MIKEKE-436630 format. One line per 10 residues: their letters; for each residue x, y, z of N, C-alpha, C. Coordinates in pm, 1 decimal. Layout:
N
A	X:Y:Z:X:Y:Z:X:Y:Z | ...
END
This chain:
272
MSSDPFIEFR	-1957.3:329.7:-3690.8:-2003.7:384.2:-3562.4:-1941.4:521.8:-3540.0 | -2025.4:619.9:-3505.6:-1975.9:754.6:-3480.5:-1898.5:758.3:-3349.6 | -1801.7:852.4:-3341.0:-1724.2:867.4:-3217.4:-1792.8:961.6:-3119.1 | -1905.6:1024.1:-3160.4:-1976.4:1116.1:-3071.9:-2052.7:1039.7:-2964.8 | -2043.3:1082.0:-2838.0:-2122.2:1016.5:-2733.1:-2271.1:1039.2:-2757.6 | -2348.8:935.0:-2746.0:-2493.8:949.6:-2757.5:-2555.6:968.3:-2619.9 | -2495.9:904.1:-2519.1:-2542.6:917.0:-2380.6:-2424.6:961.3:-2295.1 | -2445.2:1064.6:-2214.1:-2341.2:1111.3:-2122.2:-2400.8:1136.0:-1983.5 | -2333.1:1088.2:-1881.7:-2363.1:1122.9:-1743.1:-2246.0:1206.6:-1693.2 | -2275.0:1327.7:-1647.9:-2170.5:1417.6:-1599.8:-2190.9:1445.6:-1451.6
NVSFAYGERP	-2107.2:1384.4:-1369.0:-2109.7:1407.7:-1224.1:-2250.5:1392.5:-1165.8 | -2315.5:1281.7:-1200.6:-2455.1:1260.2:-1162.2:-2464.7:1197.5:-1022.9 | -2547.0:1259.3:-939.1:-2579.1:1203.8:-807.6:-2730.6:1194.6:-796.2 | -2775.1:1085.8:-733.0:-2919.6:1066.6:-714.1:-2942.1:984.5:-589.3 | -3046.7:1020.6:-514.7:-3082.1:947.8:-392.9:-3233.0:932.9:-385.3 | -3277.1:820.4:-327.2:-3417.7:802.8:-293.5:-3431.2:837.2:-145.3 | -3490.9:953.5:-117.8:-3496.8:1000.3:19.7:-3356.1:1028.9:68.9 | -3316.0:963.6:177.3:-3182.0:983.9:230.7:-3088.2:869.6:193.4 | -3134.7:781.1:105.0:-3051.2:667.7:64.5:-2982.0:699.7:-67.2 | -2851.4:727.9:-66.6:-2781.9:761.0:-191.4:-2771.6:639.4:-282.6
ILKNLNLSIQ	-2798.2:659.9:-411.7:-2791.3:552.3:-510.7:-2673.2:573.2:-604.8 | -2662.6:692.5:-662.1:-2552.1:726.4:-751.6:-2473.4:841.6:-690.4 | -2340.4:833.9:-700.4:-2254.6:933.0:-637.5:-2154.0:987.9:-738.6 | -2179.7:1108.1:-786.3:-2085.7:1177.0:-874.6:-2041.3:1086.1:-990.4 | -2139.5:1022.0:-1051.9:-2111.7:920.2:-1154.5:-2090.3:983.7:-1291.7 | -1988.4:934.1:-1361.7:-1959.5:977.3:-1498.5:-1954.5:855.1:-1589.0 | -2020.3:865.9:-1704.5:-2009.2:761.2:-1805.7:-2040.4:820.2:-1942.2 | -1993.5:751.9:-2043.5:-2014.6:795.0:-2182.2:-2038.5:672.1:-2267.4 | -2146.9:672.9:-2344.8:-2181.0:562.6:-2434.1:-2186.1:615.3:-2576.0 | -2107.0:554.2:-2662.9:-2094.9:602.1:-2799.5:-2217.1:564.1:-2883.2
RGQLVAIMGG	-2242.2:643.7:-2983.1:-2352.5:618.3:-3074.9:-2333.9:481.9:-3143.1 | -2437.1:399.9:-3141.0:-2432.2:270.4:-3206.5:-2378.3:158.4:-3119.8 | -2334.4:187.5:-2998.0:-2281.8:83.8:-2909.7:-2393.5:6.3:-2841.2 | -2367.5:-121.9:-2814.9:-2450.7:-204.5:-2728.5:-2371.5:-225.6:-2599.6 | -2418.5:-164.9:-2491.4:-2344.5:-160.6:-2365.3:-2422.4:-232.9:-2256.4 | -2354.8:-317.6:-2182.3:-2415.3:-385.6:-2067.8:-2376.7:-313.6:-1939.9 | -2474.5:-295.4:-1850.9:-2449.7:-241.6:-1717.6:-2473.3:-354.0:-1618.7 | -2369.8:-388.1:-1543.4:-2377.6:-498.3:-1448.8:-2344.3:-450.2:-1308.3 | -2394.5:-522.1:-1210.9:-2367.4:-489.4:-1071.9:-2463.8:-564.3:-983.0 | -2437.6:-562.7:-855.9:-2523.6:-632.4:-761.8:-2660.1:-567.2:-749.9
SGSGKTTLLR	-2754.0:-639.7:-689.2:-2887.4:-585.0:-666.6:-2878.0:-460.3:-579.5 | -2951.5:-355.6:-618.5:-2950.7:-231.2:-542.8:-2833.6:-140.1:-570.8 | -2756.5:-171.2:-676.4:-2638.2:-89.7:-706.2:-2669.4:33.9:-789.1 | -2792.7:44.7:-840.9:-2831.0:164.1:-916.7:-2848.5:141.3:-1066.1 | -2849.2:16.7:-1111.1:-2859.0:-11.6:-1254.9:-2992.2:36.5:-1313.4 | -3101.8:0.0:-1248.8:-3232.8:41.2:-1299.5:-3251.1:192.1:-1287.2 | -3190.8:251.2:-1185.1:-3195.7:397.3:-1172.0:-3130.0:463.7:-1292.8 | -3022.4:405.4:-1343.4:-2958.9:458.4:-1464.8:-3055.8:457.1:-1582.2 | -3131.2:348.1:-1598.9:-3229.5:340.3:-1706.7:-3338.3:446.5:-1688.5 | -3382.6:466.2:-1565.8:-3487.4:565.4:-1539.9:-3438.1:706.9:-1568.3
LISGQITPQL	-3311.0:732.6:-1542.3:-3253.6:864.1:-1574.1:-3241.7:883.1:-1725.2 | -3201.6:778.7:-1795.7:-3187.6:788.3:-1941.9:-3323.1:811.6:-2008.0 | -3427.2:746.8:-1956.3:-3560.0:760.2:-2016.6:-3632.3:887.3:-1972.8 | -3577.7:956.5:-1873.8:-3639.2:1081.3:-1828.7:-3750.3:1062.0:-1727.0 | -3763.7:941.4:-1670.9:-3863.8:921.1:-1565.8:-3827.3:998.5:-1439.5 | -3696.7:1011.7:-1416.5:-3645.8:1090.4:-1305.1:-3531.4:1177.0:-1357.5 | -3495.6:1278.9:-1283.2:-3383.9:1364.5:-1321.4:-3282.0:1367.6:-1207.7 | -3155.2:1388.7:-1239.6:-3052.7:1386.2:-1134.6:-3067.7:1502.7:-1038.0 | -3033.0:1478.9:-912.7:-3034.9:1586.1:-814.2:-2910.9:1673.4:-827.1 | -2802.7:1614.6:-876.0:-2682.0:1688.0:-909.2:-2627.8:1633.0:-1040.5
GEVLINGKSI	-2566.6:1718.5:-1120.9:-2507.7:1674.7:-1245.8:-2606.0:1676.9:-1361.8 | -2560.4:1621.8:-1475.4:-2639.2:1625.0:-1597.7:-2643.6:1488.8:-1664.5 | -2760.2:1457.1:-1723.8:-2774.8:1342.7:-1813.3:-2807.0:1398.1:-1950.8 | -2720.2:1370.4:-2047.6:-2739.5:1421.6:-2182.6:-2765.2:1306.6:-2279.7 | -2866.1:1324.5:-2363.2:-2897.6:1229.9:-2469.6:-2881.4:1302.1:-2602.8 | -2788.1:1254.3:-2682.2:-2759.5:1317.9:-2811.2:-2729.4:1467.0:-2793.5 | -2656.9:1498.8:-2683.8:-2614.6:1636.2:-2658.5:-2715.1:1723.0:-2586.7 | -2836.4:1670.5:-2558.6:-2941.6:1750.4:-2495.3:-2965.6:1701.2:-2353.3 | -2966.5:1794.7:-2257.9:-2989.2:1760.7:-2118.7:-3133.8:1716.8:-2097.9 | -3151.2:1600.5:-2035.1:-3285.7:1549.8:-2005.7:-3363.0:1648.4:-1918.1
AEMSQSELYL	-3296.3:1704.8:-1818.4:-3363.8:1794.2:-1723.8:-3413.5:1921.8:-1790.4 | -3351.0:1960.2:-1901.6:-3388.7:2084.0:-1969.6:-3488.2:2062.4:-2083.1 | -3527.5:1937.5:-2106.6:-3623.4:1910.4:-2214.5:-3762.4:1958.6:-2176.2 | -3832.1:2017.9:-2271.7:-3972.1:2052.9:-2251.7:-4056.0:1924.7:-2256.8 | -4182.2:1937.3:-2225.4:-4269.3:1820.7:-2228.6:-4274.3:1759.6:-2368.7 | -4281.0:1843.7:-2469.9:-4286.9:1793.1:-2608.0:-4153.7:1729.4:-2648.8 | -4042.2:1786.0:-2602.4:-3911.1:1727.6:-2633.1:-3893.0:1593.0:-2564.6 | -3942.4:1582.2:-2441.0:-3935.0:1456.3:-2368.3:-4022.0:1349.8:-2435.7 | -4138.5:1390.4:-2484.8:-4226.9:1298.5:-2557.2:-4157.9:1248.5:-2684.3 | -4091.3:1339.0:-2756.0:-4020.3:1300.8:-2877.8:-3903.9:1208.3:-2845.1
HRRRMGMLFQ	-3834.0:1236.4:-2735.7:-3724.1:1149.9:-2691.8:-3773.8:1008.4:-2668.8 | -3887.5:994.6:-2602.7:-3941.1:861.7:-2573.4:-3996.7:794.9:-2697.9 | -4043.8:875.3:-2792.7:-4090.6:816.9:-2918.6:-3975.4:751.7:-2993.3 | -3856.0:806.8:-2978.4:-3737.1:755.0:-3045.8:-3667.0:645.9:-2965.2 | -3730.4:604.7:-2857.0:-3670.3:508.3:-2765.9:-3755.6:382.2:-2759.4 | -3691.0:267.3:-2759.2:-3760.2:141.0:-2738.3:-3721.0:83.1:-2604.0 | -3812.0:8.7:-2542.5:-3785.9:-47.2:-2410.2:-3832.3:-192.0:-2406.9 | -3740.7:-282.4:-2372.6:-3777.3:-421.3:-2348.5:-3778.9:-442.4:-2198.3 | -3900.2:-455.1:-2143.0:-3916.3:-468.6:-1999.2:-3881.8:-610.9:-1954.5 | -3847.6:-621.8:-1827.2:-3823.8:-753.3:-1769.8:-3951.3:-837.4:-1782.8
FGALFTDLSV	-3937.5:-958.2:-1834.0:-4048.0:-1051.7:-1857.5:-4143.2:-1003.9:-1968.0 | -4104.5:-902.1:-2046.1:-4180.9:-864.1:-2165.1:-4288.7:-761.4:-2143.3 | -4371.6:-779.8:-2039.2:-4479.8:-685.8:-2006.0:-4574.1:-662.4:-2122.9 | -4618.5:-770.3:-2186.7:-4717.7:-758.1:-2293.9:-4853.8:-722.3:-2235.0 | -4936.7:-657.0:-2315.9:-5074.8:-629.0:-2275.6:-5153.5:-759.5:-2287.4 | -5198.6:-811.4:-2175.5:-5257.4:-946.0:-2175.1:-5389.2:-954.4:-2251.2 | -5460.4:-842.5:-2265.3:-5590.4:-844.7:-2332.8:-5580.7:-812.1:-2481.5 | -5459.1:-791.7:-2531.1:-5439.2:-762.0:-2673.2:-5369.2:-878.6:-2741.1 | -5401.9:-901.8:-2867.5:-5335.9:-1006.1:-2944.5:-5190.8:-967.8:-2970.3 | -5115.4:-1063.9:-3021.0:-4976.7:-1035.9:-3058.4:-4971.3:-920.2:-3156.5
FDNVAFPIRE	-5056.4:-924.0:-3258.4:-5057.7:-816.9:-3358.4:-5081.5:-681.1:-3292.7 | -5182.9:-672.6:-3207.5:-5217.8:-544.0:-3147.0:-5113.5:-497.6:-3046.9 | -5042.0:-590.5:-2980.6:-4932.2:-551.9:-2893.6:-4822.6:-481.7:-2973.0 | -4783.3:-538.9:-3086.2:-4675.9:-480.2:-3166.6:-4724.1:-351.7:-3233.5 | -4851.1:-347.9:-3269.3:-4905.5:-228.6:-3335.6:-4925.7:-112.1:-3239.8 | -4931.8:-139.9:-3109.8:-4967.2:-36.3:-3012.1:-4881.2:90.1:-3024.0 | -4746.3:79.9:-3019.6:-4667.4:204.6:-3027.6:-4681.6:275.1:-3161.9 | -4706.6:200.7:-3269.0:-4724.6:263.6:-3400.5:-4853.7:344.7:-3401.3 | -4960.5:287.2:-3347.0:-5088.1:358.6:-3341.3:-5081.1:476.7:-3244.4 | -5004.0:460.4:-3136.3:-4993.8:565.8:-3035.7:-4917.7:687.5:-3086.6
HTKLPESMIH	-4814.2:663.1:-3166.7:-4722.7:772.0:-3203.1:-4731.8:817.5:-3348.2 | -4810.9:749.5:-3430.4:-4822.0:788.9:-3571.3:-4968.8:791.8:-3613.5 | -4991.3:841.8:-3733.6:-5125.7:842.2:-3792.3:-5126.6:761.4:-3921.4 | -5045.0:657.4:-3923.7:-5035.5:572.9:-4042.0:-5165.5:495.7:-4063.8 | -5201.6:468.6:-4189.1:-5321.6:387.7:-4215.6:-5301.7:244.2:-4170.2 | -5413.7:177.0:-4142.3:-5407.6:40.7:-4091.0:-5337.3:-54.6:-4187.4 | -5349.4:-28.4:-4316.3:-5283.0:-115.9:-4413.7:-5131.2:-110.1:-4397.5 | -5077.2:8.4:-4370.8:-4933.7:22.5:-4351.0:-4892.0:-33.3:-4214.4 | -4976.5:-13.4:-4114.4:-4948.1:-70.3:-3982.5:-4940.6:-222.4:-3992.0 | -5031.3:-280.8:-4068.9:-5029.9:-425.8:-4088.3:-4896.5:-471.2:-4146.5
DLVTMKLEAV	-4848.0:-399.8:-4246.8:-4721.2:-437.3:-4310.8:-4603.9:-422.3:-4214.0 | -4604.5:-312.9:-4135.2:-4495.6:-289.4:-4040.7:-4493.1:-396.1:-3930.9 | -4609.6:-429.0:-3879.2:-4616.5:-531.0:-3774.2:-4569.3:-665.7:-3828.6 | -4611.3:-697.8:-3949.4:-4568.8:-823.2:-4011.4:-4416.9:-827.9:-4026.8 | -4358.5:-716.1:-4066.8:-4212.7:-709.1:-4082.1:-4141.8:-727.2:-3948.7 | -4192.5:-664.5:-3842.9:-4127.3:-674.3:-3712.4:-4137.8:-816.2:-3656.2 | -4253.1:-878.1:-3674.0:-4268.1:-1016.2:-3627.9:-4180.8:-1110.6:-3710.1 | -4166.7:-1082.4:-3837.1:-4076.6:-1162.7:-3921.0:-3933.4:-1150.3:-3871.8 | -3896.1:-1031.2:-3827.8:-3758.6:-1006.8:-3781.7:-3724.8:-1089.1:-3658.1 | -3826.9:-1121.7:-3576.5:-3801.3:-1201.7:-3456.3:-3846.9:-1346.5:-3473.7
GLRGTQTLMP	-3880.4:-1383.7:-3596.3:-3916.1:-1522.1:-3626.1:-4053.6:-1565.1:-3581.5 | -4147.5:-1470.2:-3569.2:-4281.0:-1503.8:-3517.3:-4392.8:-1449.4:-3605.4 | -4371.4:-1451.5:-3735.5:-4470.6:-1394.1:-3826.4:-4606.2:-1464.4:-3815.5 | -4606.9:-1591.7:-3782.1:-4732.2:-1666.4:-3778.7:-4810.6:-1656.0:-3649.6 | -4770.7:-1565.2:-3560.2:-4835.9:-1558.4:-3428.1:-4931.9:-1441.0:-3413.7 | -4961.7:-1369.4:-3523.0:-5037.8:-1244.3:-3511.4:-5166.6:-1255.9:-3431.1 | -5238.7:-1364.8:-3448.3:-5370.8:-1375.4:-3386.1:-5367.2:-1436.7:-3246.6 | -5250.9:-1483.3:-3203.0:-5241.2:-1545.6:-3071.2:-5249.9:-1441.4:-2960.2 | -5293.7:-1485.5:-2842.2:-5295.7:-1401.4:-2723.7:-5170.6:-1430.4:-2641.2 | -5124.8:-1336.0:-2559.4:-5005.1:-1358.7:-2477.3:-5010.1:-1486.6:-2394.3
SELSGGMARR	-5129.8:-1524.3:-2346.1:-5141.9:-1645.9:-2265.7:-5113.4:-1772.1:-2345.6 | -5113.9:-1762.0:-2478.5:-5088.0:-1877.2:-2564.7:-4941.0:-1887.9:-2605.3 | -4857.1:-1797.3:-2556.2:-4717.0:-1794.5:-2593.5:-4629.9:-1856.3:-2485.3 | -4519.3:-1916.4:-2525.7:-4418.5:-1958.0:-2428.6:-4344.0:-1834.6:-2379.0 | -4263.9:-1852.0:-2273.5:-4188.4:-1738.6:-2219.8:-4094.6:-1677.8:-2322.8 | -4024.5:-1763.5:-2398.3:-3932.8:-1713.4:-2500.1:-4004.3:-1642.8:-2613.3 | -4120.0:-1696.4:-2654.9:-4197.9:-1632.4:-2761.3:-4250.6:-1496.7:-2715.8 | -4298.8:-1490.7:-2591.0:-4349.9:-1364.0:-2539.3:-4240.3:-1258.1:-2536.5 | -4119.5:-1298.4:-2499.7:-4008.5:-1202.6:-2495.9:-3974.8:-1152.8:-2636.5 | -3986.1:-1241.5:-2736.5:-3958.6:-1199.8:-2874.2:-4067.9:-1106.5:-2927.3
VALARAIALD	-4193.1:-1131.2:-2890.0:-4300.8:-1039.2:-2927.6:-4276.3:-902.1:-2864.5 | -4234.4:-902.7:-2738.5:-4203.8:-776.2:-2671.5:-4088.4:-704.2:-2740.4 | -3992.4:-779.5:-2790.8:-3881.6:-719.0:-2864.6:-3931.0:-658.9:-2995.7 | -4020.6:-729.8:-3064.7:-4079.1:-675.6:-3188.1:-4153.0:-545.3:-3159.9 | -4224.9:-540.2:-3048.0:-4295.2:-416.7:-3009.8:-4196.6:-304.5:-2979.9 | -4085.8:-338.5:-2913.9:-3987.2:-237.1:-2876.0:-3920.1:-173.6:-2997.3 | -3905.8:-249.9:-3107.4:-3839.0:-196.0:-3226.7:-3938.5:-151.4:-3333.6 | -4066.2:-143.4:-3296.2:-4170.9:-113.9:-3394.4:-4146.6:18.0:-3467.9 | -4087.8:115.9:-3399.0:-4067.1:248.4:-3459.3:-3920.3:272.7:-3493.9 | -3841.9:163.8:-3509.4:-3699.2:175.3:-3543.0:-3628.2:276.1:-3451.5
PQLMLYDEPF	-3622.8:247.9:-3323.2:-3571.8:346.7:-3226.8:-3422.7:376.3:-3243.6 | -3385.8:499.5:-3208.7:-3244.9:537.9:-3203.2:-3178.8:483.6:-3077.0 | -3260.1:463.3:-2973.9:-3210.7:421.1:-2842.8:-3294.7:304.3:-2793.7 | -3226.9:198.0:-2748.0:-3295.9:83.2:-2690.8:-3249.5:62.0:-2547.5 | -3345.1:37.2:-2458.6:-3315.1:4.9:-2319.1:-3366.5:-135.7:-2290.5 | -3281.0:-217.5:-2232.0:-3316.8:-354.8:-2198.7:-3303.2:-373.6:-2047.6 | -3413.2:-407.3:-1981.3:-3410.8:-430.8:-1836.8:-3418.1:-581.0:-1811.9 | -3303.8:-642.7:-1783.5:-3293.7:-786.2:-1759.6:-3363.6:-867.2:-1869.5 | -3319.4:-854.9:-1995.1:-3389.4:-922.0:-2105.9:-3381.4:-1073.6:-2102.0 | -3287.4:-1130.1:-2023.6:-3269.4:-1275.7:-2021.9:-3333.5:-1342.4:-1899.9
AGLDPISLGV	-3396.4:-1263.2:-1813.3:-3450.6:-1318.2:-1688.7:-3558.2:-1422.7:-1715.7 | -3545.3:-1538.3:-1649.8:-3648.8:-1640.3:-1655.5:-3653.4:-1723.5:-1781.2 | -3555.3:-1711.1:-1869.9:-3556.9:-1785.5:-1995.9:-3474.7:-1913.4:-1985.2 | -3517.4:-2016.5:-2056.8:-3437.3:-2137.8:-2065.7:-3315.5:-2110.4:-2152.8 | -3212.6:-2194.6:-2148.1:-3087.6:-2166.1:-2221.5:-3105.9:-2144.0:-2371.0 | -3197.9:-2219.0:-2434.9:-3218.8:-2202.9:-2579.4:-3284.0:-2067.8:-2608.5 | -3393.0:-2036.5:-2536.3:-3460.8:-1908.1:-2557.2:-3367.5:-1791.6:-2526.2 | -3285.3:-1808.0:-2423.1:-3190.1:-1703.6:-2385.7:-3092.6:-1676.9:-2500.7 | -3040.3:-1784.7:-2559.7:-2948.5:-1768.8:-2671.7:-3014.6:-1703.8:-2791.8 | -3141.9:-1739.1:-2817.1:-3215.7:-1679.2:-2929.5:-3233.9:-1529.8:-2908.1
IAHLIKRLNN	-3275.9:-1489.6:-2787.1:-3298.7:-1347.8:-2757.8:-3167.5:-1270.1:-2768.3 | -3059.9:-1326.4:-2713.6:-2930.0:-1258.6:-2720.4:-2887.2:-1237.8:-2864.7 | -2904.5:-1339.5:-2948.2:-2868.6:-1328.0:-3089.6:-2953.1:-1222.2:-3159.1 | -3083.4:-1220.6:-3128.7:-3172.4:-1121.8:-3190.6:-3134.8:-979.5:-3150.1 | -3105.0:-960.5:-3021.1:-3067.7:-827.2:-2974.1:-2944.5:-776.5:-3048.7 | -2845.0:-862.2:-3060.9:-2722.7:-823.4:-3131.4:-2749.4:-794.6:-3278.1 | -2824.1:-883.7:-3343.2:-2849.3:-867.8:-3486.7:-2933.1:-743.9:-3515.8 | -3037.4:-723.0:-3436.8:-3123.5:-607.7:-3458.9:-3051.3:-477.0:-3426.8 | -2966.4:-479.5:-3325.0:-2892.0:-358.7:-3290.9:-2798.9:-318.4:-3405.1 | -2734.3:-416.6:-3465.6:-2646.1:-388.4:-3578.7:-2725.2:-340.8:-3699.7
ALNTTAVMVT	-2840.7:-403.6:-3724.6:-2920.6:-368.2:-3842.2:-2977.1:-227.1:-3831.5 | -3019.1:-187.6:-3711.3:-3081.2:-55.9:-3691.9:-2980.4:51.3:-3653.1 | -2855.2:10.6:-3625.2:-2751.7:102.8:-3576.4:-2801.4:178.8:-3453.6 | -2861.3:103.9:-3363.3:-2921.0:160.7:-3242.6:-2818.0:168.4:-3130.7 | -2825.6:274.1:-3052.5:-2750.0:280.2:-2927.0:-2832.5:207.3:-2822.3 | -2771.5:110.9:-2754.0:-2849.6:26.1:-2663.7:-2780.5:10.7:-2529.8 | -2861.1:12.4:-2422.8:-2813.1:-6.2:-2286.6:-2888.7:-123.9:-2227.0 | -2813.7:-222.4:-2180.1:-2872.7:-345.1:-2127.8:-2832.7:-364.0:-1981.6 | -2931.3:-363.6:-1892.9:-2907.4:-399.6:-1753.7:-2925.7:-550.3:-1742.1 | -2825.7:-619.5:-1693.6:-2833.1:-764.8:-1690.7:-2744.4:-822.6:-1581.2
HDVHQSLQVV	-2783.6:-941.1:-1533.0:-2700.5:-1018.6:-1441.4:-2636.8:-1137.0:-1513.2 | -2677.3:-1161.7:-1638.3:-2627.3:-1278.1:-1710.6:-2492.6:-1243.6:-1773.3 | -2386.8:-1271.3:-1700.3:-2253.1:-1230.0:-1741.8:-2210.1:-1300.3:-1870.1 | -2217.4:-1431.1:-1872.0:-2156.1:-1506.7:-1981.3:-2226.4:-1483.0:-2114.9 | -2360.4:-1480.5:-2115.1:-2431.6:-1454.6:-2240.2:-2409.2:-1311.3:-2286.7 | -2410.4:-1217.9:-2193.4:-2394.6:-1076.8:-2229.7:-2258.1:-1049.3:-2291.4 | -2153.9:-1111.2:-2235.6:-2019.2:-1087.1:-2287.5:-2001.6:-1136.8:-2431.2 | -2093.3:-1221.1:-2477.1:-2085.7:-1270.3:-2614.0:-2147.0:-1175.0:-2715.4 | -2230.2:-1079.6:-2669.5:-2303.5:-995.5:-2765.4:-2277.9:-846.1:-2750.7 | -2233.1:-799.6:-2634.2:-2220.1:-654.9:-2614.7:-2085.3:-603.8:-2665.0
DYVLFVAGGE	-2079.0:-471.7:-2685.2:-1954.1:-407.0:-2727.3:-1870.9:-360.9:-2607.8 | -1939.6:-331.0:-2497.3:-1870.5:-271.0:-2383.4:-1948.1:-304.8:-2256.8 | -1877.9:-306.4:-2143.5:-1940.2:-341.0:-2015.2:-1903.8:-235.4:-1911.5 | -2003.3:-193.3:-1833.6:-1983.1:-102.9:-1720.8:-2027.0:-174.8:-1594.2 | -1941.2:-177.0:-1493.2:-1974.9:-238.1:-1364.7:-2003.8:-127.2:-1264.4 | -2120.1:-138.7:-1197.4:-2164.0:-38.2:-1100.6:-2163.4:-98.7:-960.6 | -2106.1:-25.6:-866.3:-2109.4:-66.5:-725.1:-2093.8:58.3:-639.7 | -2169.2:64.3:-531.5:-2159.3:178.5:-442.6:-2191.6:310.1:-508.4 | -2277.6:305.6:-612.7:-2317.6:427.8:-680.7:-2215.6:483.2:-777.8 | -2110.5:405.8:-808.4:-2004.6:453.1:-898.0:-1971.6:346.4:-1002.3
IIAHGSPDEV	-1911.7:389.6:-1112.7:-1857.8:296.0:-1210.2:-1722.1:251.3:-1158.0 | -1712.0:125.3:-1117.8:-1586.9:80.2:-1057.0:-1497.6:4.5:-1154.7 | -1554.0:-36.8:-1269.2:-1474.0:-105.6:-1370.7:-1547.7:-96.3:-1502.9 | -1473.3:-99.9:-1610.7:-1534.7:-95.8:-1743.6:-1435.2:-149.5:-1844.7 | -1487.3:-189.1:-1959.9:-1399.3:-238.7:-2064.7:-1473.7:-321.9:-2166.8 | -1401.6:-365.7:-2269.4:-1457.9:-454.9:-2369.1:-1477.8:-592.6:-2307.2 | -1557.0:-680.9:-2371.1:-1573.2:-816.6:-2315.0:-1440.3:-887.6:-2291.7 | -1344.6:-874.7:-2383.7:-1213.7:-938.9:-2365.0:-1140.0:-880.3:-2245.6 | -1147.3:-747.7:-2229.6:-1080.8:-683.5:-2115.8:-1144.6:-727.0:-1984.5 | -1275.1:-743.3:-1985.1:-1344.7:-785.9:-1864.3:-1304.8:-928.0:-1826.8
RQSSSPWVRQ	-1298.8:-1016.2:-1926.0:-1261.5:-1155.7:-1898.5:-1120.7:-1166.5:-1840.0 | -1032.5:-1074.8:-1880.7:-893.3:-1080.1:-1836.2:-866.0:-989.6:-1716.6 | -970.6:-924.8:-1664.3:-953.2:-828.5:-1556.4:-896.4:-894.4:-1430.5 | -808.7:-820.6:-1363.0:-753.5:-866.3:-1236.0:-827.4:-804.4:-1116.8 | -930.6:-721.5:-1145.3:-1005.5:-657.2:-1038.0:-1075.9:-762.0:-951.7 | -1054.3:-760.8:-819.9:-1122.2:-857.7:-732.0:-1274.4:-849.4:-744.0 | -1327.7:-728.1:-760.0:-1472.4:-710.1:-772.0:-1523.3:-776.4:-899.1 | -1455.9:-750.1:-1011.3:-1498.3:-808.9:-1138.6:-1485.1:-960.0:-1134.8 | -1374.1:-1009.4:-1078.4:-1354.8:-1153.9:-1070.9:-1464.5:-1219.4:-986.2 | -1501.3:-1154.6:-875.7:-1606.6:-1210.0:-790.7:-1740.0:-1212.5:-864.2
FIGGEADGPV	-1771.1:-1104.8:-934.8:-1899.6:-1096.1:-1003.9:-1907.9:-1197.7:-1116.9 | -1802.5:-1206.3:-1197.7:-1802.9:-1300.3:-1310.7:-1807.2:-1444.6:-1262.4 | -1733.6:-1473.0:-1155.8:-1728.7:-1609.4:-1104.5:-1842.6:-1646.0:-1012.0 | -1925.0:-1547.5:-972.9:-2034.6:-1574.7:-881.5:-1987.4:-1622.9:-746.6 | -1875.7:-1567.7:-699.6:-1815.3:-1614.6:-574.9:-1879.9:-1547.6:-453.5 | -1896.3:-1624.8:-347.7:-1959.9:-1572.8:-226.2:-1868.9:-1476.8:-150.3 | -1738.0:-1503.9:-153.6:-1642.4:-1421.9:-79.4:-1572.7:-1323.7:-172.8 | -1562.0:-1199.3:-127.0:-1496.0:-1097.7:-207.7:-1535.4:-958.9:-162.3 | -1508.6:-857.7:-244.6:-1539.2:-719.1:-206.6:-1687.5:-693.0:-184.5 | -1774.2:-769.7:-254.9:-1918.6:-751.1:-237.4:-1964.8:-839.0:-121.4
HFAYPAQQSL	-2022.1:-776.8:-19.1:-2060.5:-848.8:102.3:-2206.0:-892.9:96.0 | -2232.6:-1004.4:161.6:-2368.0:-1059.8:165.3:-2458.9:-974.3:253.2 | -2406.9:-929.1:368.0:-2489.4:-858.5:466.4:-2502.8:-711.2:431.7 | -2624.2:-657.8:449.1:-2646.3:-513.8:434.4:-2594.0:-444.8:559.1 | -2514.5:-337.9:545.8:-2453.8:-274.6:664.6:-2558.2:-217.8:760.2 | -2541.2:-247.8:887.1:-2631.5:-197.4:989.8:-2563.5:-86.3:1067.5 | -2643.4:2.8:1125.3:-2587.2:114.6:1199.7:-2551.6:77.0:1343.3 | -2603.5:-36.1:1389.7:-2567.8:-80.9:1522.5:-2563.8:-232.7:1523.5 | -2509.6:-288.9:1629.6:-2488.7:-433.2:1637.1:-2618.3:-507.2:1666.4 | -2614.8:-637.6:1639.1:-2728.7:-722.8:1672.7:-2753.3:-722.9:1823.1
AADLGLTGGQ	-2645.4:-720.2:1901.5:-2659.7:-718.6:2047.2:-2738.6:-596.3:2093.0 | -2708.1:-481.5:2030.7:-2780.2:-359.7:2067.8:-2927.1:-369.6:2029.2 | -2954.8:-426.9:1908.7:-3092.7:-443.6:1864.9:-3171.0:-531.6:1960.4 | -3103.5:-635.5:2015.9:-3169.9:-729.4:2105.1:-3171.0:-682.1:2249.3 | -3108.2:-567.1:2275.6:-3104.6:-513.6:2410.8:-3011.5:-589.5:2502.6 | -2910.1:-653.5:2446.7:-2813.9:-730.4:2528.4:-2700.1:-639.7:2571.4 | -2643.9:-669.1:2683.7:-2530.5:-590.6:2732.9:-2401.9:-666.7:2709.0 | -2290.2:-599.3:2725.1:-2160.6:-662.3:2702.1:-2141.8:-785.0:2788.3 | -2070.7:-884.4:2736.4:-2040.2:-1005.6:2809.6:-2136.7:-1119.5:2780.7 | -2249.3:-1090.8:2712.2:-2343.2:-1196.1:2680.1:-2318.6:-1245.8:2537.7
DV	-2333.4:-1375.9:2518.3:-2318.7:-1433.9:2384.4:-2446.7:-1415.4:2306.1 | -2429.6:-1391.3:2177.3:-2545.3:-1376.0:2089.1:-2559.3:-1500.2:2003.8
END
């Protein structure tokens, strides 16, 4: 694994309207690392993926991929960046009207001019890699949830990407399918030497396969470390997140600008 950062966030701030999401955030992901980003809902995890893929650009600071600023990329450079990137969407997001074969072949046909005979061989290889070589003619509606996720993974690695993004890859899977997908992600990442970023809430499964973990809260990286360091962390926030505890630094209620009494038009001295 190279020591050069493949992904860098330098003092990145981003807001949707007047709602701040990321605040002067800094992070560095090394080439070839599989990194998990964890945090509560609304903490900015998916926004990080959107910044890495170039769907949005930071309002302050820089996002660099392989040393190149996303905001400074031309349209053709951004297209090339995305060609070198694979994405496993939450719940797979297969094209429902295309067969398994055509789903996996889609990015190859979109980004290359390879003959159909070579596309056939590549698709067969990718399906073999996820253990689904015999499903080429099936439609997505004929697949189980775990099988559909593996087909989506085969599609994501169809062009041997340098960068992989995973948006909640374990969501909705039974324990066996979840373990299979986690094993495949780890094995394929090692085989392709891909830099990978995984947004996930599944703490225990993720800690078994990732190289590093970043915890996001309040628009900042509040904790980070290897899986062993995370397990041994004394941080109240990390302990609450790993243990799924109701009480701790992360509050259940969204902060309001005024009291419930004021919202209800009640005056002092009345019980709510």
